C-alpha positions as CSV (number, residue, x, y, z in Angstrom):
1,M,21.8,55.4,33.5
2,R,20.2,54.0,36.3
3,L,16.7,55.6,35.3
4,F,16.9,54.4,31.8
5,S,17.7,50.5,32.6
6,S,14.4,51.1,35.1
7,L,12.6,52.1,32.0
8,L,13.8,49.4,30.1
9,A,12.6,46.5,32.2
10,V,9.1,48.4,32.9
11,L,8.8,48.2,28.9
12,A,9.6,44.9,28.5
13,T,7.3,43.9,31.7
14,C,4.5,45.7,29.8
15,T,5.4,44.2,26.5
16,A,5.3,40.8,28.2
17,L,2.0,41.3,29.8
18,L,0.5,42.3,26.8
19,G,2.0,39.4,24.9
20,C,0.2,37.2,27.8
21,C,-3.1,38.7,27.3
22,R,-3.2,38.5,23.7
23,P,-5.6,35.5,22.3
24,P,-3.4,32.7,21.1
25,P,-3.4,31.8,17.6
26,C,-5.6,29.8,15.7
27,L,-4.1,29.0,12.3
28,S,-0.2,28.8,13.0
29,G,1.8,27.2,15.9
30,A,0.3,24.4,17.9
31,C,-3.0,23.3,17.3
32,P,-5.3,25.0,19.6
33,Q,-7.0,23.3,22.8
34,V,-9.6,24.9,25.2
35,G,-10.4,21.7,27.3
36,L,-13.8,21.4,25.4
37,E,-14.4,18.2,23.4
38,T,-16.2,19.7,20.6
39,P,-14.6,22.9,20.0
40,D,-11.3,21.2,20.0
41,E,-12.3,18.5,17.8
42,M,-13.3,21.5,15.5
43,F,-10.0,23.3,15.8
44,R,-8.3,20.0,14.7
45,L,-10.6,19.9,11.8
46,V,-9.7,23.5,10.8
47,R,-6.3,22.5,10.7
48,R,-6.3,19.7,8.5
49,E,-8.7,21.5,6.2
50,L,-6.4,24.7,6.1
51,E,-3.3,22.4,5.4
52,R,-5.4,20.7,2.4
53,S,-6.5,24.0,1.0
54,E,-2.8,24.9,0.7
55,D,-1.5,21.6,-0.8
56,A,-4.5,20.9,-3.4
57,T,-5.2,22.6,-6.9
58,P,-6.4,26.2,-7.1
59,L,-9.8,24.5,-7.7
60,V,-10.2,22.4,-5.0
61,G,-8.3,24.8,-2.4
62,G,-10.3,27.8,-3.1
63,H,-13.3,26.1,-2.2
64,I,-12.1,24.5,1.0
65,L,-10.9,27.8,2.1
66,E,-14.2,29.2,1.2
67,Q,-15.7,27.0,4.1
68,L,-13.4,27.5,6.3
69,P,-15.1,30.1,8.6
70,W,-18.2,28.1,9.0
71,L,-16.1,25.6,11.0
72,F,-14.4,27.9,13.7
73,P,-16.3,27.0,16.9
74,D,-17.8,30.0,19.0
75,V,-15.7,29.9,21.9
76,S,-16.0,33.7,22.7
77,H,-17.3,33.3,26.0
78,L,-13.8,32.2,26.9
79,P,-10.8,34.6,28.2
80,D,-8.1,33.0,25.8
81,A,-10.0,32.2,23.0
82,P,-8.1,31.3,19.8
83,R,-7.9,34.4,17.2
84,C,-9.2,32.4,14.1
85,R,-11.3,35.1,12.2
86,L,-8.5,37.6,12.9
87,D,-5.7,35.1,11.7
88,L,-7.8,34.3,8.5
89,V,-7.9,38.0,7.7
90,D,-4.5,38.9,8.3
91,A,-3.6,35.9,6.3
92,A,-5.8,36.9,3.5
93,S,-4.5,40.3,3.5
94,A,-1.2,39.3,3.2
95,A,-1.6,36.9,0.4
96,T,-3.8,39.8,-1.2
97,F,-2.1,42.7,-1.0
98,D,1.7,41.7,-1.1
99,E,1.6,41.2,-4.6
100,K,2.1,43.8,-7.2
101,P,0.1,44.0,-9.1
102,I,-2.3,41.6,-7.3
103,T,-3.2,38.5,-9.0
104,F,-7.1,38.1,-10.2
105,S,-7.6,34.5,-9.9
106,R,-10.0,31.8,-8.2
107,M,-7.7,32.2,-5.0
108,L,-8.5,35.8,-4.6
109,M,-12.2,35.1,-4.8
110,A,-11.3,32.5,-2.4
111,R,-10.2,34.8,-0.2
112,I,-12.7,37.4,-0.2
113,R,-15.9,34.9,0.0
114,A,-13.9,33.1,3.3
115,V,-13.3,36.8,4.8
116,G,-16.9,38.0,3.9
117,N,-18.3,34.6,5.5
118,M,-16.9,35.2,8.7
119,Y,-19.4,36.5,11.2
120,S,-18.1,40.4,12.4
121,T,-17.4,39.4,15.9
122,R,-16.1,42.4,17.7
123,D,-12.2,41.1,17.5
124,V,-12.2,40.9,13.8
125,S,-15.0,43.4,12.7
126,D,-12.6,46.2,12.2
127,A,-9.7,43.9,10.3
128,K,-12.3,42.5,7.9
129,A,-14.0,45.4,6.9
130,V,-10.6,47.1,6.4
131,Y,-9.6,44.3,4.0
132,L,-13.0,44.4,2.2
133,R,-13.0,48.3,1.8
134,R,-9.6,48.1,0.5
135,L,-11.0,45.7,-2.4
136,V,-14.3,48.0,-2.9
137,E,-12.0,50.9,-3.6
138,L,-9.1,49.1,-5.4
139,D,-8.3,50.7,-8.9
140,E,-9.0,47.7,-11.4
141,S,-5.4,49.0,-12.9
142,R,-3.7,47.1,-9.7
143,L,-5.6,44.1,-10.9
144,T,-4.3,41.3,-13.5
145,D,-6.2,40.1,-16.3
146,Y,-7.8,37.0,-14.7
147,Q,-5.3,34.1,-14.2
148,F,-6.9,31.0,-15.1
149,S,-5.9,28.2,-12.9
150,P,-5.6,24.4,-14.5
151,G,-9.2,23.2,-15.1
152,E,-10.8,26.6,-15.6
153,T,-12.0,27.9,-19.2
154,G,-12.9,31.4,-20.7
155,P,-14.6,33.5,-21.2
156,A,-12.6,35.5,-18.4
157,P,-14.7,37.5,-15.9
158,P,-14.4,41.0,-15.2
159,K,-12.1,42.6,-12.8
160,S,-15.3,44.5,-11.2
161,L,-16.4,41.0,-9.9
162,V,-13.4,41.7,-7.0
163,R,-15.2,44.7,-6.2
164,Y,-19.1,43.6,-5.8
165,A,-17.8,40.3,-4.1
166,A,-15.8,42.3,-1.6
167,L,-18.9,44.8,-1.2
168,S,-21.5,42.1,-0.3
169,G,-19.3,40.3,2.0
170,L,-19.1,43.8,3.4
171,E,-22.7,44.3,4.0
172,R,-23.6,41.1,5.2
173,F,-22.7,41.1,8.9
174,N,-22.7,44.8,10.6
175,M,-20.3,47.1,8.8
176,P,-18.5,49.6,11.7
177,L,-20.1,53.2,10.9
178,H,-17.2,54.7,9.7
179,E,-17.0,52.1,6.7
180,T,-20.7,52.8,6.0
181,E,-20.3,56.4,5.8
182,G,-17.5,56.0,3.2
183,L,-19.8,53.5,1.3
184,F,-22.8,55.8,1.4
185,R,-20.9,58.9,0.2
186,R,-19.5,56.8,-2.5
187,L,-22.9,55.7,-3.6
188,Q,-24.2,59.2,-3.9
189,T,-21.3,60.5,-5.7
190,S,-20.9,57.5,-8.3
191,P,-24.0,56.1,-8.8
192,D,-23.9,52.3,-9.4
193,D,-26.9,49.9,-9.5
194,R,-24.9,46.5,-8.4
195,A,-24.0,48.9,-5.5
196,A,-27.5,50.2,-4.7
197,W,-28.8,46.9,-4.9
198,I,-26.2,45.0,-2.4
199,L,-26.4,47.9,0.0
200,H,-30.1,48.7,0.2
201,E,-30.7,46.9,3.3
202,T,-27.9,48.7,5.1
203,V,-29.5,52.1,3.8
204,L,-32.7,51.1,5.7
205,S,-31.2,50.2,8.5
206,F,-29.2,53.4,9.1
207,L,-32.5,55.4,8.0
208,E,-34.3,53.8,10.8
209,L,-31.2,54.7,13.1
210,A,-31.8,58.4,11.7
211,L,-35.1,58.5,12.9
212,H,-34.3,57.9,16.8
213,R,-30.6,58.4,17.1
214,T,-29.2,61.3,19.6
215,P,-27.0,63.0,19.1
216,K,-27.0,62.6,15.3
217,H,-24.4,60.6,13.3
218,S,-23.4,62.3,9.6
219,T,-24.1,58.9,8.3
220,D,-28.2,59.2,9.3
221,E,-28.0,62.4,7.3
222,L,-26.3,60.4,4.3
223,A,-28.9,57.5,4.8
224,K,-31.5,60.0,4.5
225,G,-30.4,61.5,1.2
226,L,-30.1,58.2,-0.4
227,F,-33.6,58.0,0.3
228,F,-34.8,60.7,-0.6
229,S,-32.9,60.3,-3.9
230,W,-35.0,57.1,-4.6
231,L,-38.3,59.1,-5.7
232,P,-37.0,60.9,-8.9
233,D,-34.6,57.9,-9.7
234,M,-37.7,55.7,-9.5
235,Q,-39.7,57.4,-11.8
236,R,-36.6,57.8,-13.9
237,R,-36.1,53.8,-13.6
238,L,-39.7,53.6,-14.4
239,N,-39.7,55.5,-17.9
240,G,-36.0,54.1,-18.7
241,P,-35.4,51.0,-20.8
242,S,-36.6,47.5,-19.9
243,D,-33.9,45.8,-17.4
244,P,-34.1,43.2,-15.0
245,L,-31.6,44.8,-12.1
246,S,-33.2,48.1,-12.8
247,L,-36.5,46.4,-11.9
248,E,-35.8,44.6,-9.1
249,I,-33.9,48.0,-7.3
250,V,-37.4,49.6,-8.1
251,L,-39.3,46.8,-6.4
252,Q,-37.0,46.2,-3.6
253,R,-37.5,50.5,-2.8
254,M,-41.2,50.5,-3.0
255,L,-42.5,48.7,0.5
256,P,-39.7,50.8,2.3
257,L,-41.3,53.9,0.6
258,G,-44.5,52.8,2.5
259,V,-43.1,52.9,5.7
260,F,-40.5,55.5,5.9
261,S,-41.9,58.2,3.9
262,T,-44.1,59.7,6.4
263,K,-41.7,59.7,8.9
264,V,-39.1,61.7,7.0
265,G,-41.6,64.1,5.6
266,V,-42.1,63.1,1.9
267,T,-45.5,61.6,1.9
268,D,-47.4,63.2,-0.9
269,E,-44.4,62.8,-3.5
270,A,-44.5,58.6,-2.3
271,R,-48.2,58.8,-2.8
272,K,-48.2,60.4,-6.5
273,L,-45.6,57.9,-7.4
274,L,-47.5,54.9,-6.0
275,E,-50.7,55.9,-7.5
276,S,-49.5,56.3,-10.5
277,M,-48.0,52.6,-10.9
278,I,-51.5,51.6,-9.5
279,A,-53.4,53.5,-12.3
280,A,-51.0,52.3,-15.1
281,R,-51.2,48.6,-14.0
282,G,-47.5,48.7,-14.3
283,D,-47.7,49.2,-17.5
284,F,-44.0,51.5,-18.1
285,P,-41.6,50.9,-20.4
286,L,-39.5,49.5,-17.7
287,T,-41.7,46.3,-17.4
288,R,-42.4,45.8,-20.9
289,G,-40.6,43.0,-22.2
290,I,-40.6,41.4,-18.9
291,P,-43.3,39.0,-18.0
292,G,-45.2,39.4,-14.9
293,A,-43.3,42.7,-14.2
294,A,-46.4,44.8,-14.7
295,R,-48.3,42.5,-12.2
296,D,-45.6,42.6,-9.3
297,L,-45.4,46.1,-9.7
298,T,-49.0,47.0,-9.4
299,A,-49.5,44.6,-6.3
300,T,-46.4,45.9,-4.2
301,A,-47.7,49.5,-5.1
302,W,-51.1,48.5,-3.5
303,M,-49.3,47.0,-0.4
304,A,-46.8,50.3,-0.1
305,L,-49.9,52.7,-0.4
306,F,-51.3,50.8,2.4
307,D,-48.1,51.0,4.6
308,L,-48.2,54.4,3.8
309,D,-51.8,55.3,4.3
310,N,-51.4,53.4,8.0
311,P,-48.4,54.4,9.7
312,R,-47.1,52.6,12.4
313,S,-44.6,53.5,15.2
314,N,-42.4,50.7,14.2
315,T,-40.4,50.4,10.6
316,S,-40.4,47.0,9.8
317,I,-41.3,45.6,6.1
318,R,-43.7,43.2,5.4
319,T,-42.7,39.8,4.4
320,I,-46.0,38.0,3.7
321,L,-45.7,38.7,-0.2
322,P,-48.0,37.2,-3.3
323,S,-45.7,34.9,-4.9
324,P,-43.8,36.8,-8.0
325,A,-44.8,36.4,-11.5
326,R,-41.6,37.6,-13.1
327,K,-38.5,35.6,-12.9
328,V,-36.7,37.2,-10.2
329,F,-33.3,38.4,-11.1
330,R,-30.8,38.1,-8.4
331,P,-27.2,39.9,-9.2
332,D,-25.7,38.2,-6.6
333,E,-26.0,35.1,-8.3
334,V,-22.7,36.3,-10.5
335,W,-20.4,36.8,-7.9
336,Q,-21.2,34.0,-5.6
337,A,-20.9,31.5,-8.6
338,D,-17.4,30.1,-9.8
339,P,-15.6,33.2,-11.3
340,A,-15.1,31.1,-14.3
341,P,-16.3,27.9,-15.4
342,A,-14.3,25.2,-13.9
343,H,-13.7,21.4,-14.1
344,P,-11.5,20.4,-11.5
345,A,-9.0,17.4,-12.3
346,A,-10.6,14.0,-11.7
347,E,-7.4,12.7,-9.4
348,A,-8.1,15.9,-7.3
349,V,-11.7,15.4,-6.6
350,A,-11.2,11.5,-6.0
351,A,-8.0,13.2,-3.2
352,R,-10.9,15.3,-1.7
353,M,-13.5,12.5,-1.6
354,R,-10.9,10.2,-0.1
355,D,-10.1,12.7,2.5
356,L,-13.4,13.2,3.4
357,E,-14.1,9.4,3.8
358,G,-11.4,9.8,6.5
359,E,-12.5,12.4,8.5
360,L,-15.9,10.7,9.1
361,L,-14.1,7.6,10.5
362,E,-12.1,10.3,12.6
363,L,-14.8,13.0,13.7
364,K,-17.0,12.4,16.6
365,F,-19.5,15.1,16.5
366,A,-21.9,16.3,14.5
367,Y,-20.9,19.5,14.0
368,G,-17.8,18.2,11.9
369,R,-19.6,15.3,10.4
370,C,-22.2,17.6,8.9
371,H,-19.6,19.7,7.2
372,V,-17.9,16.3,5.9
373,L,-21.6,15.3,4.6
374,R,-22.2,18.7,2.7
375,E,-18.8,18.8,1.4
376,Q,-19.1,15.1,0.0
377,V,-22.5,16.4,-2.2
378,F,-20.4,18.7,-3.6
379,W,-17.5,16.6,-4.8
380,V,-18.9,13.6,-5.8
381,P,-18.6,12.5,-9.5
382,P,-22.0,12.5,-10.8
383,G,-21.4,8.4,-11.4
384,D,-20.7,7.7,-8.1
385,A,-24.0,10.0,-6.8
386,D,-26.2,7.3,-6.3
387,R,-23.9,5.0,-4.6
388,L,-23.3,7.8,-1.9
389,F,-27.0,8.2,-1.7
390,E,-27.4,4.8,-0.5
391,R,-24.4,5.0,1.7
392,M,-25.5,8.3,3.4
393,V,-29.3,7.1,4.1
394,A,-28.3,3.5,5.1
395,P,-28.1,5.0,8.8
396,L,-31.5,7.0,8.6
397,S,-33.5,3.7,9.1
398,L,-33.6,2.1,12.7
399,G,-35.7,-1.0,12.7
400,G,-38.0,0.5,10.5
401,K,-38.5,3.5,12.2
402,V,-36.7,7.0,11.5
403,A,-34.1,8.2,12.9
404,F,-34.0,11.2,14.9
405,S,-30.6,13.0,15.7
406,S,-28.6,15.6,14.8
407,E,-26.8,13.8,12.2
408,A,-29.6,12.2,10.8
409,F,-31.4,15.8,10.0
410,C,-27.7,16.6,8.0
411,R,-27.9,13.2,6.3
412,M,-31.3,13.5,4.6
413,H,-30.6,17.3,3.9
414,A,-27.4,15.8,2.3
415,A,-28.9,12.7,0.5
416,T,-31.5,15.1,-0.8
417,S,-29.3,17.7,-1.7
418,L,-27.5,14.9,-4.4
419,R,-28.9,16.3,-7.6
420,A,-27.0,13.5,-9.7
421,A,-28.9,10.9,-7.8
422,P,-32.1,9.6,-8.9
423,D,-35.2,11.8,-8.5
424,S,-37.1,8.8,-7.2
425,K,-34.8,8.2,-4.3
426,R,-34.6,11.9,-3.2
427,V,-38.3,12.2,-3.2
428,G,-39.1,8.7,-1.9
429,L,-36.9,9.6,1.1
430,V,-38.4,13.2,1.6
431,L,-42.1,11.6,1.1
432,R,-40.9,8.9,3.9
433,W,-40.4,11.7,6.8
434,L,-43.6,13.7,5.6
435,R,-45.8,11.0,6.3
436,A,-43.8,9.8,9.4
437,E,-46.1,10.2,12.7
438,P,-44.8,10.3,16.1
439,A,-45.0,6.2,16.5
440,D,-42.9,5.9,13.1
441,I,-39.8,8.0,14.8
442,A,-37.1,6.7,17.0
443,E,-36.6,8.0,20.5
444,W,-33.9,11.2,20.3
445,D,-30.7,10.1,19.9
446,P,-27.7,12.7,21.5
447,T,-24.5,10.7,20.2
448,G,-22.7,13.2,18.2
449,N,-24.3,16.3,19.8
450,S,-21.9,18.8,21.9
451,T,-21.4,18.1,25.4
452,D,-20.5,21.5,25.9
453,A,-23.7,23.2,24.5
454,M,-25.3,25.8,26.8
455,V,-28.8,24.9,25.2
456,G,-29.9,21.6,24.8
457,P,-31.4,20.2,21.2
458,D,-35.0,20.5,20.2
459,T,-36.2,17.0,20.5
460,N,-39.5,17.4,19.3
461,K,-40.6,14.7,16.7
462,K,-42.3,17.2,14.9
463,Q,-39.0,18.3,13.5
464,I,-39.0,15.6,11.1
465,K,-41.6,16.6,8.7
466,E,-40.5,20.4,9.2
467,R,-37.2,19.4,8.1
468,A,-38.8,17.3,5.2
469,A,-40.8,20.3,3.9
470,S,-38.3,22.4,4.0
471,V,-36.3,20.2,1.4
472,L,-39.5,20.1,-0.8
473,A,-39.4,24.0,-0.3
474,E,-36.1,24.2,-2.1
475,N,-37.5,21.3,-4.6
476,P,-41.2,22.4,-5.3
477,Q,-39.8,21.1,-9.4
478,W,-40.7,17.7,-7.8
479,V,-44.2,18.0,-7.5
480,E,-44.6,18.1,-11.6
481,R,-42.8,14.8,-11.9
482,H,-43.8,12.8,-9.3
483,A,-47.2,11.3,-9.2
484,E,-47.3,10.1,-5.7
485,L,-45.9,12.9,-4.0
486,R,-48.9,15.2,-5.9
487,A,-51.2,13.1,-4.4
488,W,-49.7,13.9,-0.7
489,V,-49.4,17.3,-1.4
490,A,-52.9,17.5,-2.7
491,E,-54.2,15.3,0.2
492,Q,-52.5,18.3,2.7
493,A,-53.8,21.1,0.9
494,Q,-57.2,20.0,1.5
495,K,-56.8,18.8,5.1
496,R,-58.8,20.1,8.0
497,N,-58.1,20.5,11.3
498,P,-60.2,18.1,13.4
499,T,-60.9,20.1,16.1
500,T,-62.2,23.1,14.0
501,G,-63.2,21.7,10.9
502,R,-61.0,24.2,9.1
503,A,-58.3,24.0,6.5
504,E,-54.9,23.5,8.5
505,H,-52.3,26.3,8.8
506,G,-49.2,27.3,10.6
507,P,-45.6,27.0,10.2
508,L,-45.9,23.6,8.4
509,W,-48.0,24.7,6.1
510,E,-46.4,27.8,4.9
511,E,-43.3,25.6,4.5
512,L,-45.7,23.9,1.9
513,H,-47.1,26.5,0.4
514,P,-44.4,26.7,-2.7
515,A,-45.3,23.0,-3.1
516,Y,-49.0,23.9,-2.9
517,E,-48.6,26.9,-5.5
518,R,-46.7,24.6,-7.9
519,L,-49.5,21.7,-7.9
520,L,-52.4,24.3,-8.7
521,A,-49.9,25.2,-11.8
522,F,-49.6,21.8,-12.7
523,H,-53.5,21.1,-12.4
524,A,-54.3,24.2,-14.4
525,S,-51.3,23.3,-17.0
526,G,-53.9,21.0,-19.3
527,H,-50.7,18.1,-18.5
528,P,-52.3,14.8,-19.6
529,E,-52.2,14.0,-15.7
530,A,-53.6,17.3,-14.6
531,S,-56.7,17.3,-13.1
532,V,-58.9,20.8,-12.9
533,E,-61.1,19.2,-10.2
534,I,-58.6,18.7,-7.7
535,G,-57.2,22.2,-8.4
536,R,-61.2,23.1,-7.8
537,A,-61.5,21.0,-4.6
538,I,-58.0,22.2,-3.3
539,L,-59.4,25.9,-3.6
540,R,-63.1,25.6,-2.3
541,V,-61.4,24.2,0.9
542,W,-59.5,27.5,1.1
543,I,-62.2,29.7,0.4
544,E,-64.4,28.0,3.0
545,S,-61.5,28.3,5.6
546,A,-61.2,32.0,4.3
547,R,-65.0,32.9,5.0
548,A,-65.2,30.9,8.4
549,T,-62.5,33.1,9.7
550,L,-64.5,36.1,8.0
551,G,-67.3,34.9,10.4
552,D,-65.1,35.0,13.5
553,E,-64.4,38.0,15.3
554,I,-61.5,36.4,17.5
555,G,-60.4,35.0,14.0
556,L,-60.2,38.4,12.4
557,G,-58.2,39.6,15.7
558,S,-55.4,37.0,15.0
559,Y,-55.5,37.6,11.1
560,D,-52.3,34.6,10.4
561,S,-50.1,34.8,7.6
562,A,-51.7,31.2,6.0
563,L,-54.6,33.1,5.5
564,A,-53.0,35.8,3.5
565,L,-51.2,33.2,1.3
566,K,-54.3,31.4,0.7
567,L,-56.1,34.8,-0.3
568,F,-53.1,35.4,-2.9
569,A,-53.2,32.2,-4.3
570,L,-56.7,32.5,-4.8
571,G,-56.1,35.3,-6.6
572,D,-53.7,33.8,-8.6
573,F,-55.5,30.5,-9.6
574,A,-59.3,31.4,-9.2
575,V,-60.0,32.3,-12.7
576,R,-58.1,29.3,-14.1
577,F,-60.2,26.6,-12.3
578,G,-63.5,28.5,-13.2
579,L,-63.9,30.0,-9.6
580,R,-63.8,34.1,-10.5
581,D,-67.4,34.3,-9.1
582,E,-67.0,32.5,-6.0
583,A,-63.2,34.2,-5.2
584,Q,-64.6,37.5,-6.0
585,A,-67.4,37.2,-3.5
586,L,-65.1,36.3,-0.9
587,F,-63.2,39.1,-1.7
588,D,-65.9,41.8,-1.5
589,D,-67.3,40.6,1.9
590,M,-63.4,40.6,3.4
591,A,-63.4,44.2,2.0
592,K,-66.2,45.5,3.6
593,R,-64.9,44.2,7.0
594,V,-63.3,46.2,9.6
595,V,-59.8,44.3,11.2
596,P,-58.0,45.1,14.5
597,S,-55.0,46.9,13.6
598,P,-52.2,44.3,14.0
599,R,-50.2,44.4,16.9
600,E,-47.2,46.7,17.2
601,G,-44.8,43.8,18.4
602,S,-45.7,41.6,15.1
603,L,-42.8,42.1,13.2
604,G,-42.7,41.9,9.5
605,L,-46.8,40.7,10.0
606,H,-48.6,43.9,8.9
607,L,-51.9,42.3,7.7
608,S,-55.3,43.5,7.0
609,L,-58.0,41.5,6.1
610,A,-60.0,44.0,3.8
611,H,-56.4,45.1,2.1
612,D,-55.2,41.9,1.5
613,A,-58.6,40.7,-0.1
614,T,-57.9,43.9,-2.3
615,V,-54.8,42.8,-3.4
616,A,-55.9,39.2,-4.1
617,S,-58.7,40.9,-6.2
618,L,-56.0,42.5,-8.1
619,L,-53.7,39.9,-8.7
620,M,-57.3,37.9,-10.3
621,S,-57.6,41.1,-12.3
622,F,-54.2,40.0,-13.9
623,T,-55.5,36.4,-14.7
624,V,-56.3,35.0,-18.2
625,A,-58.8,32.5,-18.2
626,P,-57.9,29.0,-19.9
627,S,-59.1,28.6,-23.3
628,K,-62.2,26.4,-23.8
């Protein structure tokens, strides 16, 4: 009896110790505090937003829940970090699977997205994977028909939306090995185009592991098997019906085909397929009826063939590509959008906006304040957008200078995202930042920055232009609509480095590249305000810049992505501005030069002067000259 009592005492002690060691809860009980100002403020915001998501209507509450994971502060370096992510997965799992049958609704989709949006940190990786995998494998008969929330209208989404949303979340952040193996087996036995599109990057990452891992894992062979199946499947798709998703699957596989085929022993088969695409100039049943598809298929095949013929030890895929001529089809837009057309009640939206205004009065640090600004953009009624824009931008001018702080960046991005605000105001704000020189920018204001951060903020004033350029890259259509912006973009496109006399290049140039191409398209369009002379002047500066690089042996060895983008743009636009002969002469001269191989460490930038000039010439052959 005494021994039994002793065992009970030991068991009780172990249980108590385990309880002490377990991380404290985050979403229940007392609000977490870790003694650091910014995380503690965020924990309080998380709890307030969680309460609002539970009290609000499904359309409002679902959106709040989806955003919750982005608010969890990173305190993983602390030994007793609250288990926010694990708590959220546990709550989502209980709310989902305790129902019989499972209710297919806006809130179910919100739970899937919330779990999918979480980073797969060690403490939550397995639990997140189990929750999402159960939904991927769920028999649709266990789901109800879609249950419309107040404010939603038909048609009802298909039940398959649950599977694809869960699979997309599962793929996003480092799946556990055993989960990957199960998905690969499912993909082998039950072909599914949407699943194949979602899992593409995962297949590649495991294929890369398969080349080096010792001992081998069964997943490695599954990844190889899927890769081997691509060749006959791509041929089948090329000769199959015209279909945007099938085309995207073929295109996403082509560059990896060039990189991996030699390493896994299917070089000849891959070359035969790629050469057939080039010989046919992309004209297959698959591409017919999809404008620009044949051109994109041919150009991608050329690039893949170059990688096949010039194998490297690393397996990175090139990222510097010609702008697509086709309208790119993205199936994920379906499961990232609202499951049904939604119009939340005006009083629910007004209540949400009041809560957000209150948060701006409460919150001290930029981390939380930036979240509130983004949420205001999402919820503001169209009729109030102009007033909200003015309130957002008021703090961005300090005595005539551009404000320079973490919150200023958030305010600029939020204000320019207000689609119901006048375009002229949004463009005006971007132009002011693009034109700002160091003397026009206030000194860095650290107010609102975390006092606990281990790495300090970047206080280089060049960020002002870079942030504005990124907004313009997201809205290149502004170039067509606003003459003042067009004039500025045209000036930048022809700008020369004052030291070298060559056309500018570098990160800012690349950020502005979508705007440059939109400007060239405008001036080639025949619009009453278009100017062929401006387009021609831009291209001639780029031709001169490329020729200067051609004569510079040092430049050839450090051939950069900006030059590649200029070559591709010349291929697309030279004919339209009457510069075919000048551009072709440049391409021919470049094709004769031998360029040192790119450094192995230059991941994603495997460029060859001769090759990219050949691709540019190919692009030009697809361009129709304007009618006189």
